[in-house]
C-alpha positions in Angstrom: -28.3 113.4 62.4 -30.4 111.2 64.6 -30.5 111.6 68.4 -28.7 108.3 69.0 -25.9 109.1 66.5 -25.5 112.5 68.1 -25.2 110.9 71.5 -22.6 108.4 70.3 -20.6 111.2 68.6 -20.7 113.3 71.8 -19.6 110.3 73.9 -16.7 109.5 71.5 -15.5 113.2 71.7 -15.6 113.1 75.5 -13.7 109.8 75.7 -11.1 111.0 73.3 -10.5 114.1 75.4 -9.9 112.3 78.6 -6.5 112.8 80.2 -4.2 109.9 80.7 -1.3 110.3 83.0 1.9 108.7 81.7 4.6 108.0 84.2 7.9 107.9 82.3 10.6 105.6 83.7 14.3 106.2 83.0 15.3 104.3 79.9 17.8 101.9 81.6 17.7 102.7 85.3 15.4 100.5 87.4 13.5 101.5 90.5 12.9 99.3 93.5 11.8 100.4 97.0 12.4 104.0 96.0 16.0 103.4 94.9 17.1 104.0 91.4 19.7 101.5 90.2 22.5 103.2 88.2 24.5 100.8 86.1 27.9 101.5 84.8 28.5 98.9 82.0 31.8 97.0 81.7 34.2 99.0 79.6 32.3 102.3 80.1 32.6 105.3 82.5 29.2 106.9 82.4 26.1 105.3 84.1 23.1 104.3 82.0 20.8 107.2 83.2 22.9 110.2 82.8 20.3 112.8 81.9 20.9 116.6 81.9 18.8 117.9 84.8 19.1 121.5 86.0 19.4 122.0 89.8 19.2 124.7 92.5 20.3 123.3 95.8 20.9 124.6 99.3 21.1 120.9 100.3 21.1 117.6 98.5 20.3 114.6 100.6 20.3 111.0 99.4 20.8 107.4 100.4 23.5 105.4 98.6 24.0 101.7 98.7 26.7 99.5 97.0 26.7 95.8 96.3 29.7 93.5 95.7 30.0 95.0 92.1 31.8 97.9 93.9 34.8 95.6 94.5 37.2 96.0 91.6 40.9 96.0 90.6 42.2 98.5 88.1 44.2 97.3 85.1 47.0 99.8 86.1 47.7 99.3 89.8 48.7 102.9 90.0 45.1 103.9 89.2 43.5 101.9 92.1 43.4 105.2 94.2 41.6 107.2 91.5 38.3 108.5 92.8 35.1 107.5 91.1 32.1 109.8 91.2 29.0 109.0 93.1 26.4 111.8 93.1 26.2 115.6 93.3 25.8 118.8 91.3 27.7 121.4 89.3 27.6 125.0 90.8 27.9 128.6 89.9 26.0 128.1 86.6 29.2 126.6 85.2 30.6 123.3 83.9 31.4 120.7 86.7 35.1 120.8 86.1 35.0 124.5 87.0 32.6 124.4 90.0 30.9 121.4 91.5 30.4 119.3 94.7 29.8 115.6 94.9 30.5 112.4 96.7 33.3 110.2 95.3 34.1 106.6 96.0 36.7 103.9 95.4 37.6 100.4 96.4 41.1 100.4 98.0 42.9 98.6 100.8 40.0 96.0 100.9 37.5 98.8 101.8 34.8 100.9 100.1 35.8 104.5 100.8 33.6 107.6 100.3 35.0 111.1 99.6 34.0 114.7 99.5 35.0 115.9 96.0 34.8 119.5 94.7 36.0 121.9 92.0 36.5 125.6 92.7 37.5 127.7 89.7 38.8 124.6 88.0 40.9 123.5 91.0 40.1 120.0 92.3 40.1 119.2 96.0 38.9 116.1 97.9 38.9 114.6 101.4 38.2 111.0 102.6 35.0 110.9 104.7 35.2 107.3 105.8 34.7 103.6 104.9 31.2 102.1 104.4 30.0 98.5 104.3 28.6 96.8 101.2 24.8 96.3 101.0 24.2 98.9 103.7 22.3 102.2 103.3 24.4 105.3 103.8 22.8 108.7 104.3 24.7 111.4 102.4 24.2 115.1 102.3 25.9 118.1 100.7 24.9 121.4 102.3 25.7 124.7 100.5 26.9 127.8 102.4 28.5 131.0 101.1 32.0 129.7 101.7 31.8 125.9 102.1 30.3 122.6 101.1 29.3 120.6 104.2 29.5 116.9 103.5 27.6 114.7 105.9 28.1 110.9 105.7 26.0 108.9 108.2 25.8 111.8 110.7 29.6 112.7 110.4 30.2 116.2 109.0 33.3 117.5 107.2 33.8 120.4 104.8 35.6 121.7 101.7 35.8 125.3 100.5 33.2 126.8 98.1 34.1 129.9 96.0 31.0 130.1 93.9 29.1 133.4 94.0 25.6 132.1 93.6 23.5 131.9 96.8 22.5 128.3 96.1 24.3 125.7 94.1 23.0 126.5 90.6 23.9 124.0 87.9 23.0 120.4 86.9 22.9 117.0 88.5 26.0 114.8 88.4 25.5 111.0 88.3 27.7 107.9 89.0 30.8 107.8 86.9 33.8 105.4 86.9 37.2 107.0 86.8 39.7 108.6 86.8 41.1 107.5 83.6 40.2 103.8 83.4 36.8 102.4 82.4 34.8 100.0 84.6 36.5 96.6 84.6 33.1 94.9 85.0 29.4 96.1 85.4 28.9 98.1 88.5 25.5 98.8 90.1 24.9 101.7 92.5 21.6 102.3 94.3 20.5 105.8 95.1 17.4 107.3 96.7 17.0 111.0 96.9 15.4 112.3 100.1 
């Protein structure tokens, strides 16, 4: 093998071994200014980027923003007060309908309302945290203690009990979901940025 052929061969080997970093974007979610846009399509309940991600939290903090797509009317007027799910996590290394904590939301009485929403040993509990404006950033946090979940919405704190036995919230991430029992009456976009 000639010296030039050897040099070309060595160069090709080095080039083929170079490392290229691939940044994988979620399949359907889009990112803008650090926010991920979660879209719940019309007639569906789950958002478009509902991946299984294991978690271990002592605190989850994020910014949530809603646009006018959060305004809706349910087909059954009796379902208007159902709580949709915003963001959070399962707990106690169990399914979320057994142990979990997340923020909930709904459009009712001409307002966008956010809720603390938990399951403890399969028993659901929730509490309204307040109303928020459309197109405004809302700082949300769920802090985990041995006996409570502390929900913080724009510097206002409230709590619901926690009966999990793990030190941290051990489980998986919970994403935006419409319902209740009905499906989204139109496409809904929710913007979330984890801090």
